[in-house]
C-alpha positions, 0 to 999 in steps of 0.5 A, a space after each residue: 741077224 738083227 730082229 730075228 724072232 724067237 721062232 727063227 732063232 729056235 729054228 736055226 739052232 734046232 737044225 744046227 744042233 740036230 745036224 751036229 748030232 747026225 740026226 734025221 728030222 725023223 730020229 729027232 722027232 722020235 727022240 722028242 716024242 713028236 712028229 717029223 713034220 712037226 720038227 720040220 715045221 719048227 725048223 722052218 719057223 712055221 711053228 710058235 712052240 710052247 715052253 713045254 715043247 721047247 723043254 721037250 726038244 732041249 731035253 732030247 738034244 741034251 742042251 737047255 732051253 736057253 741054248 735054243 733061244 740064244 742067238 748064235 
């Protein structure tokens, strides 16, 4: 896990947290007010998200933004 980018860490944490809640990408996207394909792209590390979007996703998951940025 050394030298992981922030985007990759967020991607892994988002996917893990989403699956813990048994949410599909579509349900997660609805709860975030985002498009399903956007959530998929974030989970694949293809999108560099803004801090505002990070906060939006964290709020929907009921975690802090730090939880999405922390290495597991």
